[in-house]
Every structure is written in structure tokens, then in C-alpha cells.
C-alpha positions in Angstrom: 82.7 13.2 -39.6 81.5 14.2 -36.1 81.4 17.9 -37.0 78.1 17.6 -38.8 75.0 19.5 -37.5 72.7 16.5 -38.2 71.4 13.7 -36.1 71.9 10.3 -37.6 70.0 7.0 -37.0 72.0 4.2 -35.6 71.8 0.6 -36.8 69.9 -0.4 -33.6 67.4 2.5 -34.2 66.8 1.4 -37.7 66.4 -2.2 -36.6 63.8 -1.0 -34.0 62.0 0.9 -36.7 62.0 -2.2 -38.9 60.6 -4.4 -36.0 57.8 -1.8 -35.4 56.9 -1.7 -39.2 56.9 -5.5 -39.4 54.7 -5.8 -36.3 52.3 -3.2 -37.7 52.1 -4.2 -41.4 53.4 -7.8 -41.4 56.4 -9.4 -43.1 59.5 -11.3 -42.0 61.4 -10.0 -39.0 65.1 -9.9 -38.8 68.2 -8.8 -40.6 70.2 -10.5 -43.3 73.5 -8.9 -42.5 74.7 -6.6 -39.7 77.6 -5.4 -42.0 75.1 -4.4 -44.6 73.1 -2.4 -42.1 76.3 -0.8 -40.8 77.2 0.5 -44.3 73.6 1.9 -44.6 74.1 3.8 -41.4 77.4 5.3 -42.8 76.0 6.2 -46.2 74.5 9.6 -45.3 77.5 10.6 -43.2 79.7 9.8 -46.2 77.5 12.0 -48.4 77.7 14.8 -45.9 81.5 14.6 -45.4 82.8 13.6 -48.8 80.3 15.3 -51.1 79.1 18.1 -48.9 75.5 16.8 -49.4 72.5 18.6 -48.0 70.0 17.0 -45.7 67.9 15.7 -48.7 70.9 14.1 -50.4 71.7 12.4 -47.0 68.1 11.2 -46.6 68.3 9.8 -50.2 71.6 8.1 -49.3 69.8 6.3 -46.5 67.1 5.1 -48.9 69.5 4.2 -51.7 71.8 2.3 -49.4 69.0 0.2 -47.8 67.6 -0.6 -51.3 71.1 -1.5 -52.6 72.3 -3.5 -49.5 68.9 -5.1 -48.6 69.9 -5.6 -45.0 66.5 -7.0 -43.9 64.8 -10.3 -44.7 61.7 -8.3 -45.7 60.5 -4.8 -46.0 63.6 -3.1 -47.5 61.5 -0.7 -49.6 59.4 0.3 -46.6 62.6 0.8 -44.5 64.2 2.8 -47.2 61.3 5.2 -47.1 60.8 5.2 -43.4 64.5 5.8 -42.6 64.7 8.7 -45.1 61.6 10.3 -43.6 62.6 9.7 -40.0 66.0 11.2 -40.7 64.4 14.4 -42.1 62.0 14.5 -39.1 64.6 14.1 -36.4 66.5 17.0 -38.1 63.5 19.3 -37.9 61.9 18.9 -41.3 58.4 18.0 -40.3 56.5 20.4 -42.6 56.1 18.9 -46.1 53.7 18.3 -48.9 54.2 14.6 -49.6 51.6 12.9 -51.6 51.5 9.4 -50.2 50.9 7.7 -53.5 53.7 9.7 -55.3 56.0 9.0 -52.4 55.4 5.2 -52.6 55.8 5.4 -56.4 59.1 7.3 -56.0 60.5 4.6 -53.7 59.4 1.9 -56.1 61.1 3.8 -59.0 64.2 4.2 -56.9 64.2 0.5 -56.1 63.8 -0.4 -59.8 66.5 2.1 -60.9 63.9 4.2 -62.8 64.9 7.1 -60.6 68.4 7.9 -59.2 69.3 9.1 -55.8 69.7 12.8 -56.9 66.2 12.8 -58.3 64.8 11.3 -55.2 66.6 13.9 -53.1 65.1 16.6 -55.3 61.6 15.0 -54.9 62.1 15.2 -51.1 63.4 18.8 -51.3 60.5 19.9 -53.5 57.9 18.5 -51.1 59.5 20.3 -48.1 59.5 23.6 -50.0 55.7 23.2 -50.7 56.0 21.8 -54.3 54.5 18.4 -54.8 57.4 16.6 -56.3 57.2 15.1 -59.8 59.7 13.4 -62.0 60.0 11.7 -65.3 60.9 8.0 -65.7 64.6 7.7 -66.4 67.3 5.2 -66.1 69.7 5.5 -63.3 70.8 3.9 -60.1 71.5 5.1 -56.6 
């Protein structure tokens, strides 16, 4: 898996992001499970290696994995979004047209299985290409 052109977040980097988010916005600090976070770290690399997933599918894999595994005591939705966006940013995708309200709603839909990981990836892809992403409510899971 080391032949990928992407930079990936480590578990300790994600924990640091979580600590900063909790400090700024409030919530309970700490992790529930190191193993759960480790599998979240591996999720995008597995998508890249096993499914030849693009950067948006990998960002979505971070979000879906965090939402599914819930490695933190609090703020898993926030961390799902932050981790996906930071992953895109550290890999050079800083120009986008994200509507903050739609982005938050998309993560809520993803968490509630009203949007699947593929649709979330397409939402991210559209926003980077200059299209404000939209979707229709649908059943599905990450």
C-alpha cells in the first residue's frame, strides 16, 4: 500500500485534530478505542489499494469509517468531516465550492444512512470541480 501518491493522516494526527476541535467547540475529550481509530486510518488506504478509489472516495472512506466505528467519546460527526477535508487539503485540494450548511447536512445524512459513501464522495468531487454538490435523500450506508 505504500506506492500510493497520497499523504494519509495517522491516528495520532487525527487524535490531535480531535483535541483541537474539542478545545475550540467543546465536547468530551478522549478516544473510546485505539483499535477503532486504527481501522479508520486504514480505511482510505484500503479503498485506494483494493478498489482503486480516487481521492474523493478515500476522503469519504475516512468519514464513513469514523462514523461507523465512533472512535471518540464525542464529536465523531465533526471528526468525520474534518478528517475528510484535511485529507483533501494535505493532498493539494484546497480550491472548492463547499456550502457550509450543505456540507454539514451531507455529514448528518451520511451519519444517519440517508446518504452512502459513494454519494458523499461525489458531493466532495462536485464541490472541488466548482459545482455546489446536491443530492437526493436515499437509503444506504457507508
